[in-house]
C-alpha positions as CSV (number, residue, x, y, z in Angstrom):
1,M,0.0,0.0,0.0
2,I,1.1,3.6,-0.8
3,G,0.1,6.5,1.4
4,W,-0.4,10.0,0.1
5,Y,-0.3,13.1,2.3
6,V,-2.4,15.9,0.9
7,H,-1.9,19.5,2.1
8,H,-5.2,21.3,3.0
9,V,-4.5,24.7,1.3
10,G,-5.8,24.9,-2.2
11,R,-7.4,22.2,-4.3
12,G,-4.5,21.2,-6.5
13,H,-2.8,18.8,-4.0
14,G,-6.0,16.7,-3.7
15,T,-6.7,16.8,-7.4
16,R,-3.2,15.6,-8.2
17,A,-3.4,12.8,-5.6
18,A,-6.8,11.5,-6.9
19,A,-5.5,11.4,-10.5
20,V,-2.5,9.3,-9.6
21,A,-4.4,7.1,-7.1
22,R,-6.7,6.1,-9.8
23,Q,-3.8,4.9,-11.9
24,L,-2.2,3.1,-9.0
25,T,-5.4,1.3,-8.3
26,L,-5.6,0.1,-11.9
27,R,-2.1,-1.4,-11.3
28,G,-3.4,-3.2,-8.2
29,R,-1.7,-0.9,-5.7
30,P,-4.1,0.5,-3.1
31,V,-3.6,4.1,-1.9
32,T,-4.6,5.6,1.4
33,G,-4.9,9.4,1.7
34,L,-4.0,11.4,4.7
35,G,-4.9,15.1,5.3
36,S,-6.7,17.7,7.4
37,A,-9.2,18.5,4.7
38,P,-12.0,16.1,3.4
39,P,-10.9,13.8,0.6
40,P,-11.4,14.9,-3.0
41,G,-14.8,14.2,-4.3
42,D,-13.6,11.4,-6.6
43,W,-11.3,9.7,-4.0
44,R,-12.1,6.0,-3.8
45,G,-9.6,4.7,-1.2
46,E,-9.2,4.9,2.6
47,W,-8.8,8.4,4.0
48,V,-7.1,9.2,7.3
49,V,-8.2,12.5,8.8
50,L,-5.4,14.4,10.5
51,E,-5.9,17.1,13.1
52,R,-5.2,20.7,12.1
53,D,-1.9,22.0,13.3
54,D,-2.9,25.6,13.7
55,H,-5.0,25.7,16.8
56,S,-3.1,28.3,18.6
57,P,-4.3,31.9,18.0
58,E,-0.7,33.1,18.6
59,P,1.6,30.4,17.3
60,A,5.2,30.6,18.7
61,D,8.5,29.6,17.1
62,V,6.8,28.0,14.2
63,T,10.1,27.2,12.4
64,A,11.8,25.6,15.4
65,H,14.6,28.1,15.2
66,G,14.8,28.1,11.4
67,T,15.0,24.3,10.9
68,L,11.4,23.6,9.9
69,H,8.5,25.3,8.2
70,W,5.6,24.8,10.6
71,A,6.0,23.3,14.1
72,P,4.3,25.8,16.5
73,R,5.4,25.3,20.1
74,H,2.8,23.6,22.3
75,D,0.2,23.2,19.6
76,A,-2.1,20.4,20.6
77,G,-3.2,19.7,17.1
78,L,0.4,19.3,15.9
79,A,0.9,16.5,18.5
80,A,-2.4,14.8,17.6
81,R,-1.7,14.7,13.9
82,A,1.9,13.4,14.5
83,A,0.4,10.6,16.7
84,T,-2.1,9.7,14.0
85,V,0.5,9.5,11.3
86,A,2.8,7.4,13.5
87,E,-0.1,5.1,14.5
88,W,-1.1,4.7,10.8
89,A,2.5,3.8,9.9
90,V,2.6,1.1,12.7
91,R,-0.9,-0.3,11.8
92,C,-0.7,-0.3,8.0
93,R,3.1,-0.7,7.3
94,P,2.9,1.3,4.1
95,D,5.5,0.6,1.4
96,L,5.8,4.3,0.6
97,L,4.4,7.7,1.5
98,V,4.0,10.5,-1.1
99,V,4.1,13.9,0.7
100,D,2.4,16.8,-1.1
101,V,3.5,18.8,0.6
102,S,5.0,19.1,4.2
103,V,8.5,19.0,5.4
104,E,7.3,18.0,8.8
105,V,5.2,15.0,7.6
106,A,8.0,13.8,5.4
107,L,10.4,13.9,8.3
108,L,8.0,12.2,10.7
109,A,7.2,9.4,8.2
110,R,10.9,8.8,7.6
111,L,11.6,8.7,11.3
112,C,8.9,6.0,11.4
113,G,10.8,4.0,8.8
114,V,8.5,4.8,6.0
115,P,10.3,5.7,2.7
116,V,9.0,9.0,1.2
117,V,8.6,10.6,-2.1
118,V,8.4,14.4,-1.8
119,A,6.5,16.6,-4.2
120,A,8.8,19.4,-5.3
121,L,7.6,22.9,-5.8
122,P,8.9,25.7,-8.1
123,G,10.8,28.6,-6.6
124,E,13.8,29.0,-4.3
125,R,13.8,25.8,-2.2
126,T,17.3,25.7,-0.8
127,D,16.4,26.8,2.7
128,P,17.3,24.3,5.5
129,A,13.8,22.9,5.8
130,H,13.3,22.2,2.1
131,A,16.9,20.8,1.9
132,L,16.1,18.4,4.7
133,A,13.0,17.0,3.0
134,H,14.7,16.8,-0.4
135,D,17.7,15.1,1.0
136,L,15.8,12.4,2.9
137,A,13.4,11.7,0.0
138,E,13.8,8.6,-2.2
139,A,12.6,10.7,-5.1
140,L,11.3,14.2,-5.9
141,L,8.0,14.4,-7.8
142,A,8.2,17.3,-10.2
143,P,4.9,18.0,-12.1
144,W,6.7,20.0,-14.8
145,P,8.9,19.2,-17.8
146,A,12.7,18.7,-17.4
147,G,14.5,22.0,-17.5
148,A,11.6,24.1,-16.3
149,H,12.7,24.4,-12.7
150,G,15.4,23.2,-10.4
151,H,18.2,25.3,-11.7
152,G,21.0,25.5,-9.1
153,W,19.8,22.4,-7.3
154,P,22.4,20.1,-5.9
155,Q,23.2,17.2,-8.3
156,A,21.8,14.7,-5.7
157,W,18.4,16.3,-6.0
158,T,18.5,16.5,-9.8
159,D,19.5,12.8,-10.0
160,K,16.4,11.7,-8.2
161,T,13.9,14.1,-9.7
162,W,11.0,12.7,-11.7
163,A,10.1,15.4,-14.1
164,V,6.9,13.9,-15.4
165,G,5.3,17.0,-16.8
166,A,2.1,18.7,-15.8
167,L,-0.5,16.5,-14.2
168,S,-4.2,17.1,-14.7
169,R,-7.4,15.3,-14.0
170,F,-8.3,16.2,-17.6
171,D,-5.3,14.5,-19.2
172,G,-6.4,12.2,-22.1
173,R,-9.7,13.9,-22.7
174,R,-10.8,14.8,-26.2
175,R,-10.2,18.4,-27.1
176,R,-12.1,20.6,-29.6
177,A,-12.1,24.1,-30.9
178,P,-13.9,26.8,-29.0
179,R,-17.6,27.2,-29.9
180,P,-18.3,30.5,-31.7
181,H,-19.2,33.5,-29.7
182,P,-20.0,37.1,-30.7
183,R,-16.7,38.2,-29.2
184,P,-13.5,36.2,-28.4
185,R,-13.8,34.9,-24.9
186,V,-11.4,35.2,-21.9
187,L,-11.9,32.6,-19.1
188,L,-10.6,34.0,-15.8
189,L,-9.6,30.9,-13.8
190,W,-8.7,31.6,-10.2
191,G,-8.0,29.1,-7.4
192,A,-8.9,28.3,-3.8
193,G,-5.4,29.0,-2.3
194,G,-5.7,32.7,-1.8
195,R,-6.3,35.6,-4.2
196,A,-4.4,38.9,-4.3
197,T,-6.2,40.3,-7.4
198,T,-9.0,42.7,-6.6
199,V,-12.5,42.9,-8.1
200,G,-11.6,46.4,-9.2
201,Q,-8.5,45.2,-11.1
202,V,-10.6,42.6,-13.0
203,A,-13.2,45.2,-13.8
204,A,-10.6,47.6,-15.2
205,A,-9.2,44.8,-17.4
206,R,-12.7,44.1,-18.8
207,A,-13.3,47.8,-19.5
208,A,-9.9,48.1,-21.3
209,T,-10.8,45.2,-23.6
210,P,-14.3,45.9,-25.0
211,G,-13.7,43.5,-27.9
212,W,-13.4,40.6,-25.5
213,E,-16.0,38.8,-23.4
214,W,-14.7,38.0,-19.9
215,V,-16.1,35.0,-18.1
216,E,-15.0,34.3,-14.6
217,W,-15.0,30.7,-13.4
218,S,-16.6,30.3,-10.0
219,P,-15.4,27.6,-7.6
220,A,-19.1,27.1,-6.7
221,L,-19.9,25.7,-10.1
222,P,-19.7,21.9,-10.6
223,E,-16.2,20.9,-11.5
224,S,-17.5,18.8,-14.3
225,L,-18.3,22.0,-16.2
226,L,-14.7,23.3,-16.1
227,W,-13.5,21.3,-19.1
228,D,-16.0,22.7,-21.5
229,A,-15.3,26.2,-20.1
230,L,-11.6,25.8,-20.8
231,L,-12.3,24.5,-24.3
232,D,-14.6,27.5,-25.1
233,A,-12.0,30.0,-24.1
234,D,-10.0,31.8,-26.8
235,V,-7.6,32.8,-24.0
236,V,-7.4,31.7,-20.4
237,V,-6.2,34.1,-17.7
238,T,-5.0,32.1,-14.7
239,H,-2.9,32.2,-11.6
240,G,0.4,30.3,-11.6
241,G,-0.5,27.4,-9.3
242,Q,0.6,24.0,-10.6
243,N,-3.0,22.6,-10.8
244,A,-4.5,25.5,-12.7
245,V,-1.6,25.6,-15.1
246,A,-1.9,21.8,-15.7
247,E,-5.6,22.1,-16.5
248,V,-5.0,24.8,-19.0
249,A,-2.2,22.7,-20.4
250,A,-4.5,19.7,-20.8
251,A,-6.9,21.8,-22.8
252,R,-4.0,23.3,-24.9
253,R,-5.5,26.8,-24.7
254,P,-3.6,30.1,-25.2
255,A,-3.0,31.6,-21.8
256,V,-1.8,34.6,-19.7
257,V,-0.4,33.2,-16.4
258,V,-0.3,35.8,-13.7
259,A,1.7,34.9,-10.6
260,Q,0.1,35.4,-7.2
261,P,2.2,36.0,-4.1
262,R,3.3,32.7,-2.6
263,P,6.2,31.7,-0.4
264,F,9.6,31.1,-2.0
265,G,8.5,32.8,-5.3
266,E,6.6,29.7,-6.4
267,Q,4.3,31.2,-8.9
268,E,6.7,33.8,-10.2
269,A,9.1,30.9,-11.1
270,T,6.3,29.1,-13.0
271,A,5.3,32.3,-14.9
272,A,9.0,32.9,-15.8
273,A,9.4,29.3,-17.0
274,L,6.3,29.4,-19.2
275,T,7.6,32.6,-20.8
276,R,11.1,31.2,-21.3
277,M,9.8,28.1,-23.0
278,D,7.4,30.0,-25.2
279,V,4.4,28.2,-23.8
280,A,2.3,31.0,-22.5
281,V,2.5,34.7,-21.5
282,G,3.8,34.8,-18.0
283,L,3.6,37.8,-15.7
284,D,5.0,38.4,-12.2
285,T,2.0,40.5,-11.1
286,W,-1.4,41.6,-12.4
287,P,-0.7,44.3,-15.0
288,E,-2.1,47.8,-15.5
289,A,-5.4,47.8,-17.4
290,Q,-4.1,49.4,-20.5
291,R,-1.7,46.4,-21.1
292,W,-4.5,43.9,-21.4
293,P,-5.4,44.4,-25.1
294,G,-1.8,43.7,-26.1
295,L,-1.4,40.8,-23.7
296,L,-4.5,39.0,-24.9
297,D,-3.6,39.5,-28.5
298,R,-0.1,38.2,-27.7
299,A,-1.4,35.1,-26.1
300,R,-3.8,34.4,-28.9
301,R,-0.9,34.7,-31.5
302,L,1.3,32.4,-29.4
303,G,-1.5,29.8,-29.4
304,G,-1.8,26.7,-27.3
305,S,0.4,24.2,-29.1
306,G,3.4,25.1,-26.8
307,W,1.6,23.2,-23.9
308,E,2.8,20.0,-25.6
309,R,6.2,20.9,-24.2
310,W,4.8,21.2,-20.7
311,S,2.3,18.4,-20.6
312,T,2.5,14.9,-22.0
313,G,-1.0,14.0,-21.2
314,T,0.2,10.8,-19.5
315,A,1.8,12.2,-16.3
316,A,-0.5,10.4,-13.9
317,A,0.0,7.0,-15.4
318,D,3.8,7.7,-15.7
319,L,4.0,8.7,-12.1
320,A,2.0,5.7,-11.0
321,A,4.3,3.4,-12.8
322,R,7.4,5.0,-11.1
323,L,5.8,4.8,-7.7
324,D,4.7,1.2,-8.1
325,D,8.2,0.2,-9.3
326,L,9.9,2.1,-6.4
327,A,7.5,0.6,-3.8
328,S,8.2,-2.9,-5.2
329,G,11.9,-2.3,-5.2
330,L,12.1,-0.9,-1.7
331,A,10.0,-3.8,-0.4
332,A,12.4,-6.3,-1.9
333,R,15.5,-4.8,-0.1
């Protein structure tokens, strides 16, 4: 059995886990999820609920003197979740745990003797806590193409990185051209992990582009409708989170990718990589309204074919095969 820890902020971690878990199940390898949030809607395996680790209204020394990312002193939830993970490791004897993403969970699992695969993230990740997790991992899961990120990483990290390309729940679906509309359509695709862009900024962008129809995707809508919404867009404007980028990649739609503020420059790194590889128009921050006509035209001219360099369409199956092989190999040692 393989375990999969899913971080509770944003929806991308759970979406990615569910996509790979389906492929592992097809290979006869059961998957158990662990996380503080409810399981993704399409999760089919066991799910271990972990206590939240942010009970304290005034968390103290959360980095343990700069060695970790989140270990607040005297937080009862932190102790409870650690006990649950350790009890699960004793009871279930997992072959492997995928950690997406927590330095502390990766370290705890490894201290329990469970081999870990750590989901890597874009941006500057050479701080002591990230270095610890990357060093102890059997492999680093990289949902981007080789060469997109990881510049300046130690060779030991590069050697164990699985750059499988973008991973989307929509991989393998049939694509089509956008249905005709009176005006070319912009789909504004924003996520659940925190939004810095204001309503006023979006309204100003709409006003500056009267020749375009702007449609904003609402997280309240059924997720089953998102695929058609992507396909009907002439240009997608999205944040730089890995899941959103992967879903645009699966649809092969022209895109403007606007980085949102995240720790370690995560989304800025993704936007820069997409620009460097001529995949999409990448921006560090939401632009002034008068720039939007040119940006949308530029994205439309660039087209969506460059996403083939970012997404193979088989990342979930490829990653499942690697995890299955690694788990079997470690069990045989």
